[in-house]
C-alpha positions, 0 to 999 in steps of 0.5 A: 567496400561499401557493400561489404560494410552494409552487409556486415551491418545488416548481419550484425543487426539481424544477429542482435535481433535474434539474440534479443528474441532468444533471450526473451524466449529463454526468459519466458521459458525458464519462468514457465518451467519454475512455475510448473515444477514448484506450483504444479508438481512441488519438485524442489530439487529439480528447481534447484538444479535448474537454477544452478545451471542457469544462475550465471547466465540469468545474472549476466542477462540481467546486467545486460538488459538492466544496467546496474551502473547509473549513467546519470539522471534520466538515463535513457541512454541505458536503454538504446531501444527502449521505445520499441515494442520488442524491448518492452516485451523483453523487459516485461518477460524479465520482470515476470522471471524476477517475480518467479525467482523471488517467489520461489525463494520466498516459498522454498525458504532454504539456503540452497535455493538462494542463488544470485539470480534469486536475489537480483530483484532485491539487491539490484533494485536500484537498477529496476528503479532506473527503468522508472526514470527512463523512456520505456513504455509506461506499462513497464514502469508500472510493472516495476513498481508493482513488482517491488510492491509485491516483494515488500509485502511478501506477496511475490507470486501470489497471483501466479499460484505460489501461495503465501510466502514464509516470514522473513525470519524463516527465510534464507541467511540473506533475506533480511539484509536483501530486504533492507538493501531494497528499502535503502535503494527506494529511500535513496531514490526518494531522498534524491527527489527521483520520486518526482520523475515517476509518471502517473498517467490517466486511468484507461477506461477500456479494458486493454484499450487505449482510451483515457478518462478525462477530467481533473479529479483524482478519479481520472488518474491511475490509482493502481500506480499511486497505490504502488508508489505509496506502499513501496515508500511506506513499506521501505520506511517500515523495514528501515525503522525495524532494523536500525531506524531512519538514519539520513537527515530528512527522517520519517517526516521528510519522506512522508512530506515527499510522498504527500507532495508527489500525490498532490502533484499526481492528482490526489486533490485535497479540498482547501482546509481539509485534513491531510490524513484523508489521503489514505482513504482517497488513494486506497479506498478501492482496495481493501488489502492495500489500505490495511497495509498502508494503515498498519505501516503508518501506525508503526511509523508513527509509534516509532517516531513518537518514541524517538522524538518529541512528536506533536500530533499537529506536526504528524497530521501535516504530513498525513501520518496520524493513525487516529485520523486514519481510523476515524476516516475508515469508520466514516467510510463504512458509516460506522457499521460494526458489522463491516469491521466484523467482516474484516476481522473474519476475512483472511484477505487483509491484514486488518486483524494485525492492524486493528489490534495494534491500533486498539493498543495505541488507542488505549494508551493515547485516549486524549490524542484520539479525542484531539484528533476528532476535530482534525479528522473532520476537517474543522478549520478555525478562522478569525474574523472581526466578530470573533472566532468562527468555525467552518466545516470543510469535509474532504471528498469522501472515498467510496464506502467499502464493504469486504467480500468473503467470497471474492478476491479482496477489493473486487466486490467492494460496494457503497455502504448503502448496499447490504453486505455479504455475511457469513453468519447472521449477526443480528440487526443493529440500530441505525445511526441517528444521522447519516454520515456527513450530516450534522447532529440533530438540530444543527444548521449551518447558521448555528456554526459560530460557537465553541459549544457547537464544535463540542457537540459535533465532536461529541457526536462523532466520538459517541458514534466511534465508541458505539461502533466498537462497543457493538463490535465487542458485543457481536464478537463475544456472542459469536465466540460464546457459541464457538462461531468465531474462527479464532480465539478473540480473547485478547481482542475482546479485552482490548475492546473492553478497555476502550469502553472503560475509557469512555466512562473513566478516561484516566483508566 
C-alpha cells in the first residue's frame, strides 16, 4: 500500500509538472502566433479564428494561474509554488500573452475581436494586483506593474512592434467600461493601503546580473518600478475623473498623499524644507515620455479638483500636485533653454505638445497662481527668529537635466544640459542666461538673504527667465513656421505664447 501510494504521488507530481510545462509552452506559442499574424502579415481574420478557438481555454488557464478570488491580504496561499523558477516563467509567459491580447484588441479595434481573453488584463486586473502582494519573484511583480502602466497609457505592445493603439473612443463597445474597471481596481488597492505592500528593490548595477547598488540616495532604488507605480495611480485617477469623478471618501488629495508617502518610504528623498512638487523631477527625470505623461495627468487632476472644490494652491502643493511648480522644475532642469522645449515640440515620442498646450491655457487663466508658485518651486521656506523673519533657500536635489533625442528612443539619449543637444535644424544661437541654474542673481550673497526685498528680487529673476524662455520659443517657432520648416500648424500654440507675453506687461489681460 505504501509503494502504491508513493507511486501515485510520483505520477501525479509528474503529470502536474508536464501540464505546467505544456501550459507555459502553449501560452508562449499563442503569443508568437498572434504577433506573427498581426505584426508581420496583418492577417486579422486568422487572428480572430485563433482567438475564437482558444478563448475559453485561455480564460480558464488565466483563472487557474491567477486566481480571481482573493484569499486574504498577503495571499501567498494563492500561489503554492510561487517561489519556484518554473512558476515564475509560467507567469511571465502569461503576462506576455496578456499584453499581446490587449495590444491586438487596441490595434484592431473591432467588436468581433473583443473576446473574453482579450479583456482579462482589464476586467480582472485585481487578480494581477494580487500577484504584486504575493511571494513571487520581484521581476514578475515588476512585469505586472509595467503591463498595467502600458495598458493605461494605451501603449501595450508598442515595444513588440504593434505600433500605436487606437483611441479609446474608437475602440470596441466594452473598451471604456473595461478601462474604468481597471482604474477602479487600482484605486481600490490604494484606498485599502495595499500600495504599501508594493516592493521596490535596489537597482541592479549589472545588465542582467544580480549585483545591487548601495547607498541611501534615491538613485539606489529601482526608478523603473517607482515610475510604473506612479503612472498606474495617476492614470487611474485621470480615467476616473474623466468618467464620473472620484466618488470615494479620500478623493484626489488622499490618493496623491498616499502616493507621495509611498515614494518617500521607497527612497525618493526630499530635503527638509524642500517643495513636495519636485517629486516629479526626481522620479521621472531619466525618462522623458513618462515625465510628460505624469505632468499631463497631474495637470488634469488639478484642473478637475479646482473646479469641483475650493482649492488652495498651498493645499495642493502639500501633496506635490501644483502644475505651475511642475513646469518651473522642468524649466530649471533644462536650464531655461527654449531650444530643448522646441525639440520636445517637434518630437513625436512624448505627449509634450498636448501637455504644453493645456498648461499654457492654464497659465494664461491663472497668472497670479503662477507668480505665487515661484517661491514654492524654489523651496523657499520662511522661518521666524528673535530678530524678525528670515528666509532660507533650500533647493531639492536637482534631477538630471534632460535633452530629448530625435534620433533615438525617448529617454535613451538624455544628457546633462551642459552637453550640446541634437538638432534637426539650426535654430540660431540664443543668449546665455546671466547666471547658471541654481545660482543666485547677480550681486546676491548668502549674507544678504534676510529681507523681503531679496526674496522679491530672487523671484523676479526666475519669473523673468521663465517668460524669456517662452518668448524665445515663440520667436523661433514663428520663424520656422514662416519658412514652412515647422512640422505642423502652430498657429494656436503661437497665439497662446503671445498671450503669455502680454500677461507680463499687463497681468489683467
